[in-house]
C-alpha positions as CSV (number, residue, x, y, z in Angstrom):
1,M,94.6,63.1,88.0
2,D,94.5,60.3,85.4
3,T,91.5,60.9,83.2
4,S,91.1,57.2,82.6
5,E,89.9,56.8,86.1
6,I,87.1,59.3,85.5
7,Y,85.7,57.3,82.6
8,S,85.9,54.0,84.3
9,S,83.7,55.2,87.1
10,P,80.5,53.1,87.5
11,T,78.5,56.0,88.9
12,S,74.9,56.1,87.7
13,V,74.3,58.0,84.4
14,P,71.5,60.5,84.2
15,Q,70.1,61.2,80.7
16,L,70.4,64.7,79.2
17,Q,67.5,65.9,77.0
18,V,68.6,67.8,73.9
19,L,66.1,69.5,71.6
20,D,66.5,69.0,67.9
21,C,67.6,72.2,66.1
22,G,66.8,70.8,62.7
23,Q,63.5,70.4,60.9
24,S,61.9,68.2,63.5
25,S,60.3,69.8,66.6
26,K,60.4,66.5,68.5
27,P,62.8,66.3,71.4
28,R,65.4,63.5,71.3
29,F,68.0,62.2,73.7
30,G,71.6,62.7,73.1
31,N,74.5,60.8,74.7
32,Q,74.3,59.8,78.3
33,W,76.6,61.7,80.6
34,N,77.6,61.4,84.2
35,S,77.4,64.8,85.9
36,N,80.5,64.2,88.0
37,Q,82.5,63.1,84.9
38,A,81.4,66.3,83.1
39,Y,82.6,68.4,86.0
40,L,85.9,66.7,86.2
41,L,86.4,67.0,82.4
42,S,86.0,70.8,82.7
43,S,88.5,70.9,85.5
44,Q,91.0,69.1,83.4
45,A,90.6,71.7,80.7
46,A,91.8,74.7,82.7
47,P,91.9,77.6,82.2
48,L,88.8,77.5,80.0
49,E,86.9,76.1,83.0
50,L,86.7,79.7,84.1
51,V,84.8,80.6,80.9
52,L,81.5,79.0,81.5
53,S,81.9,77.6,85.0
54,S,78.9,79.6,86.3
55,Y,76.5,77.6,84.2
56,M,78.0,74.1,83.9
57,E,75.6,71.9,85.6
58,F,75.3,68.7,83.5
59,V,77.2,69.4,80.3
60,G,80.4,70.6,82.0
61,V,82.7,70.0,79.1
62,L,83.2,72.9,76.6
63,L,81.6,72.2,73.3
64,V,82.7,74.2,70.3
65,S,81.4,74.2,66.7
66,I,83.6,76.1,64.3
67,A,81.5,76.8,61.3
68,C,83.8,78.1,58.6
69,I,84.8,77.7,54.9
70,I,88.5,77.8,55.0
71,I,89.8,79.9,52.1
72,Y,91.3,83.1,53.3
73,S,90.2,82.2,56.9
74,E,92.1,78.9,56.7
75,Y,94.9,80.0,59.1
76,V,92.5,81.6,61.5
77,C,90.3,78.5,61.7
78,K,93.3,76.3,62.2
79,A,94.8,78.5,64.9
80,L,91.6,78.8,66.9
81,S,90.8,75.0,66.6
82,V,94.2,74.0,67.9
83,A,94.2,76.7,70.6
84,L,90.9,75.4,72.0
85,A,92.1,71.8,71.7
86,E,95.2,72.7,73.7
87,K,92.8,73.4,76.6
88,G,91.1,70.1,76.3
89,V,88.0,71.4,74.4
90,F,86.0,69.0,72.2
91,V,85.9,70.6,68.7
92,T,83.6,70.1,65.7
93,I,85.1,71.5,62.5
94,V,82.8,72.4,59.7
95,D,84.4,73.1,56.3
96,F,83.9,72.5,52.6
97,S,87.4,71.3,51.9
98,E,87.8,67.8,53.1
99,E,91.6,67.9,52.8
100,R,91.9,71.0,54.9
101,G,89.2,69.9,57.4
102,K,91.0,66.6,58.1
103,E,94.3,68.3,58.4
104,V,93.0,70.5,61.2
105,L,91.2,67.5,62.7
106,A,94.4,65.6,63.0
107,L,96.0,68.5,64.9
108,V,93.0,68.9,67.2
109,E,92.9,65.2,68.0
110,K,96.5,65.1,68.9
111,E,96.1,68.0,71.4
112,I,92.9,66.6,73.0
113,A,94.5,63.2,73.5
114,K,96.8,64.9,76.0
115,F,93.7,65.5,78.2
116,H,91.3,62.7,77.5
117,S,91.8,59.0,76.8
118,K,89.5,56.0,76.5
119,L,86.5,58.1,75.4
120,E,83.4,56.4,74.2
121,F,82.7,59.2,71.7
122,P,84.9,61.1,69.3
123,S,87.0,63.9,70.9
124,S,86.6,66.0,67.8
125,M,84.8,65.8,64.4
126,Y,85.1,67.1,60.9
127,I,81.9,67.7,59.0
128,R,82.0,68.5,55.3
129,C,79.6,71.3,54.6
130,D,78.9,74.1,52.1
131,V,78.0,77.0,54.4
132,T,75.8,78.5,51.8
133,N,73.6,75.4,51.9
134,T,71.1,75.8,54.8
135,R,70.2,72.1,54.9
136,E,73.9,71.1,55.2
137,L,74.4,73.6,58.0
138,S,71.4,72.4,59.9
139,A,72.6,68.8,59.6
140,A,76.1,69.8,60.9
141,F,74.6,71.4,64.0
142,E,72.4,68.4,64.5
143,K,75.3,66.0,64.3
144,H,77.3,68.0,66.8
145,L,74.4,68.0,69.3
146,A,73.7,64.3,68.7
147,T,77.4,63.6,69.6
148,Y,78.1,65.9,72.4
149,G,74.6,66.8,73.8
150,G,75.0,70.5,73.8
151,L,76.6,73.6,72.4
152,D,78.5,76.1,74.5
153,I,80.7,78.0,72.1
154,C,80.3,78.6,68.4
155,I,82.9,80.4,66.2
156,N,81.7,81.4,62.8
157,S,84.7,82.3,60.6
158,A,83.4,82.0,57.1
159,G,85.1,84.4,54.8
160,I,86.3,84.7,51.2
161,A,87.4,87.5,48.9
162,N,85.4,88.5,45.9
163,P,86.9,86.5,43.0
164,V,86.2,89.1,40.4
165,P,87.0,92.8,41.0
166,F,83.6,94.6,41.4
167,K,84.5,97.3,38.9
168,N,85.3,94.7,36.2
169,D,82.4,92.4,36.9
170,Q,79.8,92.3,34.1
171,S,78.0,89.2,35.3
172,D,74.9,89.0,37.6
173,G,77.3,88.2,40.5
174,S,76.1,84.6,41.0
175,H,79.6,83.3,41.0
176,S,81.3,86.5,42.2
177,W,79.9,89.2,44.5
178,R,76.6,87.5,45.3
179,Y,78.4,84.4,46.3
180,T,80.9,86.3,48.4
181,I,78.0,88.0,50.3
182,N,76.3,84.6,50.7
183,V,79.5,83.1,52.3
184,N,80.7,86.1,54.3
185,L,77.4,87.5,55.6
186,I,74.4,85.2,54.9
187,A,76.2,82.1,56.1
188,V,77.3,83.8,59.3
189,I,73.8,85.0,60.0
190,E,72.5,81.5,59.5
191,C,75.2,79.9,61.7
192,T,74.4,82.4,64.4
193,R,70.7,81.7,64.1
194,L,71.3,77.9,64.4
195,A,73.7,78.4,67.3
196,V,71.2,80.6,69.2
197,Q,68.4,78.1,68.6
198,C,70.5,75.3,70.0
199,M,71.5,77.3,73.1
200,Q,67.9,78.4,73.7
201,S,66.6,74.8,73.3
202,A,69.1,73.5,75.8
203,Q,68.3,76.4,78.1
204,K,72.0,76.8,78.7
205,P,74.1,80.0,78.3
206,G,76.6,80.1,75.4
207,V,79.1,82.2,73.5
208,I,79.1,82.9,69.8
209,I,82.0,84.7,68.1
210,N,81.6,85.9,64.5
211,M,84.7,86.6,62.6
212,G,84.6,90.0,61.1
213,S,87.4,92.0,59.7
214,A,89.0,95.4,60.0
215,A,87.7,95.9,56.5
216,G,84.3,95.9,58.0
217,L,85.2,98.9,60.2
218,Y,86.6,101.2,57.4
219,P,86.5,101.1,53.6
220,M,88.5,98.6,51.6
221,A,88.8,100.0,48.1
222,I,90.4,96.9,46.5
223,D,87.4,94.8,47.5
224,P,84.3,96.7,48.4
225,I,82.1,93.6,48.4
226,Y,84.3,92.0,51.1
227,S,84.3,95.2,53.1
228,A,80.5,95.5,52.8
229,S,79.9,91.9,53.8
230,K,82.2,92.2,56.9
231,G,80.6,95.5,57.8
232,G,77.3,93.7,57.8
233,V,78.7,91.0,60.1
234,V,79.9,93.7,62.5
235,L,76.6,95.6,62.7
236,F,74.5,92.3,62.7
237,T,76.5,91.0,65.7
238,R,76.5,94.3,67.6
239,S,72.7,94.4,67.2
240,L,72.4,91.1,69.1
241,V,73.3,92.4,72.5
242,P,69.7,91.7,73.8
243,Y,70.4,88.0,73.7
244,K,72.6,88.6,76.8
245,K,69.5,88.5,78.9
246,Q,69.1,84.9,77.9
247,G,72.7,84.1,78.8
248,I,73.8,84.1,75.1
249,R,76.7,86.4,74.3
250,V,77.3,87.2,70.6
251,N,80.5,89.1,69.8
252,V,82.5,89.9,66.7
253,L,86.3,89.7,66.2
254,C,87.8,92.1,63.7
255,P,91.5,91.5,63.0
256,E,93.4,93.5,60.4
257,V,95.8,91.7,58.1
258,V,96.2,88.1,59.3
259,Q,98.4,85.2,58.2
260,T,97.1,84.2,54.7
261,E,98.9,82.9,51.6
262,L,98.8,86.4,50.2
263,A,100.1,88.0,53.4
264,L,102.9,85.5,53.6
265,K,104.1,86.6,50.2
266,V,103.9,90.2,51.2
267,G,105.5,89.5,54.6
268,D,103.4,91.9,56.6
269,F,100.7,90.3,58.7
270,M,99.6,90.2,62.3
271,P,100.7,87.3,64.5
272,M,98.0,84.7,64.8
273,E,98.5,84.7,68.6
274,M,96.8,88.1,68.8
275,V,93.7,86.7,67.1
276,V,93.6,83.7,69.5
277,K,94.1,86.0,72.5
278,G,91.3,88.2,71.3
279,A,88.9,85.3,70.8
280,F,89.7,83.9,74.3
281,E,89.0,87.4,75.8
282,L,85.6,87.5,74.2
283,I,84.9,84.0,75.6
284,R,86.1,84.6,79.1
285,D,84.8,88.1,79.7
286,E,81.1,87.7,80.6
287,S,80.5,91.5,80.3
288,K,81.1,91.3,76.6
289,A,78.0,91.0,74.5
290,G,77.4,92.7,71.2
291,S,81.1,93.8,71.4
292,C,83.4,94.4,68.5
293,L,87.1,93.7,69.3
294,W,89.4,95.3,66.8
295,I,92.9,93.9,66.5
296,T,95.8,95.5,64.7
297,K,99.5,95.0,64.7
298,R,100.2,98.7,65.2
299,R,97.6,99.3,68.0
300,G,97.0,96.0,69.6
301,M,93.5,95.1,70.9
302,E,90.8,97.7,71.4
303,Y,87.0,97.7,71.4
304,W,85.2,99.6,68.7
305,P,83.6,102.0,69.0
306,T,84.6,103.5,72.3
307,P,81.7,104.6,74.6
308,M,82.6,108.2,73.8
309,E,82.4,107.6,70.1
310,E,79.2,105.6,70.5
311,A,77.6,108.5,72.4
312,K,78.1,110.8,69.3
313,Y,75.6,108.9,67.2
314,L,73.6,106.7,69.6
315,V,70.0,108.0,69.8
316,Q,68.7,108.0,73.4
317,P,65.7,105.5,73.5
318,S,62.3,107.1,74.1
319,K,61.9,105.0,77.3
320,L,65.1,106.5,78.7
321,R,64.0,110.0,77.7
322,R,60.7,109.5,79.6
323,S,62.4,108.0,82.7
324,S,64.9,110.8,82.8
325,S,62.5,113.6,81.9
326,F,61.2,116.1,84.5
327,K,57.6,117.0,84.7
328,A,57.2,120.8,84.3
329,I,56.2,122.7,87.5
330,S,53.3,124.9,87.0
331,N,53.0,126.6,90.4
332,L,56.3,128.4,90.7
333,Q,56.0,131.7,92.6
334,I,57.9,134.7,91.3
335,P,58.9,136.9,94.2
336,Q,59.2,140.7,94.2
337,S,62.8,140.4,95.5
338,F,65.5,137.8,96.1
339,D,69.1,137.4,97.5
340,K,72.2,137.0,95.5
341,I,76.0,137.2,96.1
342,V,77.9,140.0,94.5
343,V,81.6,140.8,94.2
344,H,82.3,144.2,95.5
345,T,86.2,144.0,95.8
346,L,88.7,142.3,93.6
347,S,90.6,140.0,96.0
348,H,91.9,136.5,96.2
349,N,89.9,136.0,99.4
350,F,86.3,135.1,98.3
351,R,84.7,135.8,101.7
352,S,86.1,139.3,102.0
353,A,85.5,140.1,98.3
354,T,81.8,139.2,98.3
355,S,78.6,139.8,100.2
356,I,74.9,138.8,100.1
357,V,72.6,141.5,98.9
358,H,68.8,141.7,98.7
359,T,67.7,143.0,95.3
360,T,64.4,143.8,93.6
361,L,63.3,141.5,90.8
362,R,62.9,143.8,87.8
363,L,59.8,143.0,85.7
364,P,58.8,142.6,82.9
365,I,61.4,140.2,81.6
366,N,63.3,141.4,78.5
367,P,61.8,139.8,75.3
368,D,64.8,137.5,74.7
369,H,65.6,136.7,78.3
370,V,64.7,133.9,80.7
371,L,64.2,134.0,84.5
372,V,65.6,130.9,86.3
373,K,65.0,129.8,89.8
374,I,68.4,128.4,91.0
375,I,68.3,125.0,92.8
376,Y,71.9,124.0,92.9
377,A,75.1,126.0,92.2
378,G,78.5,124.5,91.6
379,V,81.8,125.6,93.3
380,N,85.0,125.6,91.2
381,S,88.7,126.2,92.0
382,S,88.7,129.1,89.5
383,E,86.4,131.1,91.8
384,F,89.6,132.8,92.8
385,T,90.6,133.5,89.2
386,V,87.7,134.1,86.9
387,N,85.8,136.1,89.5
388,F,88.7,138.3,90.2
389,G,90.3,138.8,86.8
390,S,93.4,136.7,87.3
391,R,92.8,134.0,84.6
392,S,91.5,136.2,81.8
393,G,94.0,139.0,82.4
394,N,91.3,141.7,82.4
395,K,91.5,142.9,86.0
396,N,91.2,146.5,85.1
397,D,88.1,145.8,83.1
398,L,86.4,143.9,85.9
399,D,87.4,146.6,88.4
400,S,85.4,149.1,86.3
401,R,82.3,146.8,86.5
402,L,82.2,146.4,90.2
403,P,80.0,145.3,91.8
404,F,79.1,142.2,89.7
405,D,77.3,139.0,90.3
406,A,79.3,135.9,91.5
407,G,79.2,132.3,90.5
408,F,79.1,130.9,87.0
409,E,77.3,127.5,87.0
410,A,73.9,126.3,88.2
411,V,70.9,124.3,87.5
412,G,67.3,125.3,88.2
413,I,63.8,125.7,86.9
414,I,62.7,128.2,84.3
415,A,60.4,130.5,86.1
416,A,59.4,132.9,83.3
417,V,60.4,133.6,79.7
418,G,60.4,136.8,77.5
419,D,57.8,137.3,74.8
420,S,60.2,136.3,72.0
421,V,61.4,133.1,73.6
422,K,59.7,130.2,71.8
423,N,61.9,127.2,72.4
424,L,61.8,127.1,76.2
425,E,59.0,126.4,78.6
426,V,58.2,127.6,82.0
427,G,58.6,125.0,84.7
428,T,61.2,122.9,82.8
429,P,64.8,122.2,84.0
430,A,67.7,124.3,82.8
431,A,71.4,124.7,83.3
432,L,73.4,127.9,82.9
433,M,77.1,128.8,82.8
434,T,77.1,132.6,83.2
435,F,77.9,135.0,86.0
436,G,75.1,135.2,88.6
437,S,74.6,131.6,89.6
438,Y,75.1,132.4,93.3
439,A,71.6,133.7,93.5
440,E,68.0,132.6,94.3
441,F,67.0,133.8,90.9
442,T,68.9,135.0,87.8
443,M,67.9,136.5,84.5
444,V,69.9,135.5,81.4
445,P,69.6,135.7,77.6
446,S,67.8,132.6,76.3
447,K,70.8,131.7,74.2
448,H,72.8,130.9,77.4
449,I,70.2,128.3,78.6
450,L,71.2,124.7,78.4
451,P,68.2,122.4,78.6
452,V,68.8,119.4,80.9
453,P,66.6,116.4,81.8
454,R,66.6,117.1,85.5
455,P,67.7,120.0,87.9
456,D,69.8,117.6,90.0
457,A,73.1,118.2,91.8
458,E,74.8,115.6,89.5
459,V,73.9,117.8,86.5
460,V,75.8,120.7,88.1
461,A,78.9,118.5,88.3
462,M,78.6,117.8,84.6
463,L,78.8,121.5,83.8
464,T,82.2,123.2,84.3
465,S,83.8,120.0,85.7
466,G,82.3,117.5,83.3
467,L,82.4,119.6,80.2
468,T,86.0,120.6,80.8
469,A,87.0,117.0,81.0
470,S,84.9,115.9,78.0
471,I,85.9,118.7,75.7
472,A,89.5,119.0,76.8
473,L,90.2,115.3,76.3
474,E,88.7,115.3,72.9
475,K,89.9,118.6,71.5
476,A,93.1,119.5,73.4
477,A,94.4,116.0,74.3
478,Q,93.1,114.4,71.1
479,M,92.5,111.3,73.1
480,D,91.9,108.0,71.5
481,S,92.4,104.5,72.9
482,G,95.4,102.4,74.0
483,K,97.2,105.3,75.7
484,V,98.5,105.9,79.2
485,V,96.7,108.9,80.7
486,L,97.7,110.7,83.9
487,V,95.2,112.8,85.7
488,T,96.3,115.1,88.5
489,A,93.9,116.2,91.4
490,A,91.9,113.3,90.1
491,A,89.4,113.0,93.0
492,G,88.1,116.6,92.5
493,G,85.2,117.8,90.4
494,T,86.8,117.6,87.0
495,G,89.3,114.9,87.7
496,Q,86.6,112.3,88.4
497,F,85.2,112.8,84.9
498,A,88.6,112.8,83.3
499,V,89.6,109.4,84.7
500,Q,86.3,107.8,83.8
501,L,86.2,109.2,80.2
502,A,89.8,108.0,79.7
503,K,88.9,104.5,80.9
504,L,85.7,104.4,78.7
505,A,87.9,105.3,75.8
506,G,90.0,102.2,76.4
507,N,93.1,103.7,78.1
508,T,95.3,102.9,81.0
509,V,94.7,105.6,83.7
510,I,97.0,106.9,86.4
511,A,95.5,109.3,89.0
512,T,97.1,111.4,91.7
513,C,95.4,112.4,94.9
514,G,96.0,113.1,98.5
515,G,94.4,110.8,101.1
516,K,93.0,107.3,101.6
517,E,89.4,108.5,101.1
518,K,90.2,110.0,97.7
519,A,92.3,107.0,96.7
520,M,89.3,104.7,97.5
521,L,87.0,106.9,95.3
522,L,89.4,106.7,92.4
523,R,89.7,102.9,92.6
524,D,85.9,102.7,92.6
525,L,85.9,104.7,89.4
526,G,88.1,102.2,87.7
527,V,91.5,103.9,87.8
528,D,94.3,101.4,87.0
529,R,97.0,103.0,89.2
530,V,96.2,105.4,92.0
531,I,99.1,107.4,93.5
532,D,98.4,108.9,96.9
533,Y,101.1,111.5,97.3
534,K,100.7,111.4,101.0
535,A,101.8,107.8,101.0
536,E,103.9,107.5,97.8
537,D,106.3,109.6,95.8
538,I,104.7,110.4,92.5
539,K,108.0,110.9,90.6
540,T,109.3,107.5,91.8
541,V,106.2,105.6,90.9
542,L,106.1,107.1,87.4
543,K,109.7,106.5,86.8
544,E,109.7,102.8,88.0
545,E,106.3,101.7,86.8
546,F,105.8,103.9,83.6
547,S,109.4,104.2,82.4
548,K,108.3,104.8,78.8
549,G,106.4,107.9,79.9
550,V,102.7,108.8,79.8
551,D,101.0,109.8,76.6
552,I,98.4,112.3,77.9
553,V,98.5,114.4,81.1
554,Y,95.3,116.1,82.3
555,E,96.9,118.7,84.6
556,A,95.0,120.9,87.1
557,V,97.6,121.5,89.9
558,G,100.4,123.6,88.4
559,G,103.7,124.6,90.0
560,A,105.9,121.6,90.9
561,M,103.3,119.2,89.7
562,F,103.4,120.7,86.2
563,D,107.2,120.2,86.1
564,L,106.9,116.6,87.3
565,C,104.2,115.8,84.7
566,L,106.2,117.4,81.9
567,N,109.3,115.3,82.8
568,A,107.1,112.2,82.8
569,L,105.6,112.9,79.3
570,A,106.4,110.4,76.6
571,V,107.6,111.1,73.1
572,Y,104.7,112.6,71.1
573,G,102.9,113.1,74.5
574,R,100.3,115.8,75.1
575,L,100.0,117.8,78.4
576,V,96.8,119.7,78.8
577,V,96.7,122.5,81.4
578,I,93.1,122.9,82.6
579,G,94.0,124.8,85.8
580,M,96.6,125.3,88.5
581,I,94.9,125.2,91.8
582,S,98.2,125.3,93.7
583,Q,98.8,128.8,92.5
584,Y,95.3,130.3,93.0
585,Q,95.8,131.1,96.7
586,G,98.2,133.1,98.6
587,E,98.6,136.6,100.1
588,H,98.9,138.2,96.7
589,G,96.7,135.9,94.7
590,W,97.7,134.2,91.5
591,K,101.2,134.9,90.3
592,P,102.5,133.5,87.0
593,L,105.5,131.2,87.2
594,N,108.4,130.8,84.8
595,Y,109.0,127.4,83.3
596,T,112.6,127.5,82.2
597,G,113.6,125.2,79.4
598,L,110.0,124.4,78.5
599,C,110.5,124.9,74.7
600,E,113.7,122.8,74.7
601,K,111.9,120.0,76.5
602,I,108.9,119.7,74.2
603,L,111.0,120.2,71.1
604,G,113.3,117.3,71.9
605,K,110.4,114.8,72.2
606,S,107.9,116.3,69.8
607,Q,105.6,117.0,72.7
608,T,102.6,119.3,73.0
609,V,101.6,121.5,75.9
610,A,98.1,122.8,75.4
611,G,96.0,125.2,77.5
612,F,92.3,124.7,77.8
613,F,89.7,127.4,78.8
614,L,86.1,126.1,78.7
615,V,84.6,129.5,77.8
616,Q,86.2,129.3,74.3
617,Y,84.4,126.1,73.5
618,S,80.8,127.2,74.3
619,S,79.5,126.0,70.9
620,L,80.2,122.4,72.2
621,W,78.6,122.7,75.6
622,Q,75.1,121.3,74.8
623,E,76.5,118.4,72.7
624,H,78.9,117.2,75.3
625,L,76.5,117.8,78.2
626,D,74.0,115.5,76.4
627,K,76.7,112.9,76.0
628,L,77.6,113.1,79.7
629,F,74.1,112.7,80.9
630,H,73.5,109.9,78.5
631,L,76.5,108.0,79.9
632,Y,75.3,108.7,83.4
633,S,71.8,107.5,82.7
634,L,73.2,104.3,81.3
635,G,75.2,103.7,84.4
636,K,78.5,104.0,82.5
637,L,79.5,107.3,84.2
638,K,79.4,107.9,87.9
639,V,79.1,111.4,89.5
640,A,80.7,111.8,92.9
641,L,79.4,114.6,95.0
642,N,81.2,115.8,98.0
643,P,79.4,114.4,101.1
644,K,79.6,117.6,103.1
645,R,76.4,119.6,102.5
646,F,76.3,123.3,101.9
647,L,72.8,124.8,102.2
648,G,71.8,128.3,101.2
649,L,73.7,131.3,99.9
650,Q,75.2,132.0,103.3
651,S,77.2,128.7,102.9
652,V,78.9,129.6,99.6
653,A,82.0,131.2,101.1
654,D,82.3,128.1,103.3
655,A,82.0,125.9,100.3
656,V,84.7,127.8,98.4
657,E,87.1,127.7,101.3
658,Y,86.4,124.0,101.8
659,L,87.2,123.2,98.2
660,H,90.6,125.0,98.5
661,S,91.4,123.2,101.8
662,G,92.1,120.0,99.9
663,K,89.6,118.1,102.0
664,S,86.9,117.8,99.3
665,V,86.1,114.5,97.6
666,G,84.1,114.8,94.4
667,K,82.2,117.9,93.2
668,V,81.4,120.6,95.8
669,V,77.8,121.8,95.3
670,V,75.7,124.3,97.1
671,C,71.9,123.7,97.5
672,V,70.7,127.3,97.0
673,D,67.1,126.4,97.9
674,P,67.1,123.7,100.6
675,T,63.3,123.7,100.8
676,F,62.9,122.6,97.2
677,S,61.8,119.0,96.9
678,L,61.4,116.8,93.9
679,Q,59.7,114.0,95.7
680,K,56.2,114.6,94.3
681,E,57.5,115.0,90.7
682,T,59.6,111.8,91.1
683,E,56.6,109.8,92.3
684,E,54.5,111.1,89.4
685,I,57.2,110.1,86.9
686,A,57.5,106.6,88.4
């Protein structure tokens, strides 16, 4: 379409009211716009029409104010201005250097002319401004509004290096480090404040991008003032996420070494295209608010910190603690006897190896012990191994201890505590990971109690399954971001956590499963590539679509699957064995397999094959359990429970067999006490 036809339209022109963002509180009228013209302008500027299309009603054109002082950010500002102009965006350039500002203006006008002709207003502007001067900044924003009638995008890229090395500076800093902070941090804060005020006044959504730096994420010894100021920009911006509720998204872009005069001499800098790509991502992605996008030549684009890193230091708000807390139950009845499942024979067959027995509750409780009423117990693939001595290799020792209590994970309510237990209260929720969880009541040393917010089935899933994924990926896999992660048996209890944690860390995730229902679950969990081995050949998919190999494998199947995963492992890759469910069953139980050539394979590609056994990381259980529940309470982590219900201790054997049938989807949980109801307590909390 010829844009000249748009501007010659005689359609009636409604007036757009724009509030003054300067000293005056009186509203004034900006330029008169035709709403149809505005809409067509945005359509001519694709693909940026997608950025703010959801809230373009009257001012449909994209309006950008780039507030920057171009010294070391000269190339960044020029690149972003031209890139936006290439999309037909009207740009206002704010800079102290008239020569540089007009140079960029000429480039911008040339690009915008390809989209718009016969305009009755300037397609772009240059405004000379000292960004450390509040009045000049306010005047620049006012002029932009008076010309275009609104502000949709603001990019603040002010940044200079400290002109005098801090260690050698004997002055009061007025012309060195204080001035650097005024430009790099104070000016960015002021520009952000003005931009927010403009967007609020117009009652229109908008995007603000503050230019940070990788030097704001980690120390920069050669210029600590620059590092400190950019670090301030990062944390200031990340703290503005609440503005998202008003439709205003403030993000920070942190490139590493970019194209500057100094970098040109050195010859080692990041392509400016990566910075532009990052800025456009922060503009387009409406989910990004208070986000920090870190860009490096060696790692590409990744968000910092990852949710897993954030969970390490983020304090759970008191409101969240109250909403997720559980009101202590004061009327728990302690019976004289109870039922539990015991192992009386070491066998690979759970049903024949166990039985339900009625036992007397021995009182009083030992001074350092806790009595727990079990509500939910979890079922794991390793019931065939840990319970029967296969995994730990201590079959003879277990044989001498027969009979012993079965099950090793549960959540419930503390029913009683010993005299020396001071940190736990009766009636509060607790989790445990010790033998004896397949019981109506169990007595354990207080040191084994894991306090939890609620005694829910989802919390059971976070125990063996969730903790294995969380700790194994951190410690054994040493997972960071930007990797390709393969998870086998991904729709099971632990696999579902592994795929989500890998995605939250910023990785590409591949997941294997068997069946459409499981594949659907994994897609819902955000998996990038689901391989249903009943419909596709795993080896073929990995070879054709991931020819460079996978960086991390979270392996739970064993046998042929282990071989396949090892062959698909990339150079420097890490394969973590957390189980081998395919080898747990059989007439003779678990038999170790030989992996011929394993050493030669991992040596040739500097690969690592690591085993992971959760019991050996008990010191990390509470820390990681808290992280998992925090992510779950924020809605960042989903917990899939198998839809088939298992009620009472008599259903435990059925649950174990169902898990090993391959039919389960999500975590298999047994409700030990079906009569227990949290309805009253939930209503009281609400």
